[in-house]
N, C-alpha and C positions, 0 to 999 in steps of 0.2 A: 504493500500500500504506500501511497504518497505520504510524505511528512510535511506538514504545514504548521506554521506558528509564528510567534513574534517574541522578541527579547528586548528588554530595555537596556540601552547603552548610553551613558553620558547625556547627550542632549536630546535623545529621542528614541523611538522604537525602530527596530529592524524587523521587517517582515520577511519570512523566507518560505520557500517551497522547494522540496526535493522530490522529483518525480522520475518515472521510468527506471526504477531501481532494479538492476539485474545482477545476480551473482554470476560472474563470468569464469571464476576458477575456484576450486577447492582442492587442497592437498592435505592428505592424511598420511604422512609418512610413518607414523607409529600409532597403531590402534590395537587395543586388546579387549576381549570380553572374557570375564571369568565368573564362574558360579560361586555364590556364597551359600554354603550348605544351610538349608532350612530357612533362608531369608530372601534370597533374590539373586540379582545379577549386578556385577560391577563393570562399568565401561570406562576405559582410560584411553584418552587421545592425547598424544604428545607432539609438540612442535608442528602443529597444523598451521595452515595459512588460508586466507580467503581474500578474493578480489571482487570488488563491487563497482560497477559503472552506473552513472546516474546523470540526470539533468538537474540543474539547480538555478534558482533565481532569488535575488534579494532586492529589497526596496526600502529606502529610507526617505526622509523628507528632502534630502539633498541629492541623492542619485539612485539609480537602479542598474543592476547588472544581471547577466545570466550566462549560462554556458554548460559545458559538460564537465564531469568530474570522475575521478577514480580514487577509491579507497582501498588500500592494501593493508590487511591486518596479518601480522606474522607472530611466530612464537606463542601460539595459542595452546593452552593446556586445559583439558577438561577431565574431571572425574565425576561420574554420575553413578548413583546407587538406585537400582530399581527393586521394589519389592513385588513379589508374585504371590498369588493365592492359587493353590492347587487343591481342588476338591472334586468330588464326583457329582456334585449337585448342579453346578452351572459352569459357564465358560470361565476360562482362566483370565484373571485380570492382572494388569501390570500398572504400577503407579510409581512415580518418581519420588523417592524418599529424600535424597539430597543431591545437590549439584554444586560443584565448585569450578569456576572458570577464571583463568588469568590470561592476559595477552601482553606480549613484550613490546612490540613496535606497531605503530599505526602511521602510515604514510598517506597523506591526503594531497591530491593534485587537482586544482581547479583551473580550468581554461575558460576564459570569458572575454567579453568585449573590451573591458578596461585593463 
């Protein structure tokens, strides 16, 4: 979905819109899934990266600008624990019990008219 909003900076508001958000690359060089006896599943992803392309525009009382942008997030680490219910009564359900995510580097490139 598009991201639209405004922020107050110094002398006025900055209105922004980020649209046409597309994930163009995902790398998962290290990923593992392990069973936690009697409780669920553990997912560990290490050193992942993600690249996103988008359109952007901003508007203030003084100027407006728009263009294309790329965001590259790297050194992403995720640890997630899922609990499962196994019984003979109904379908198996899986729920997220805990999740921890960290990212090391974020590189943002904006190309616009100004």
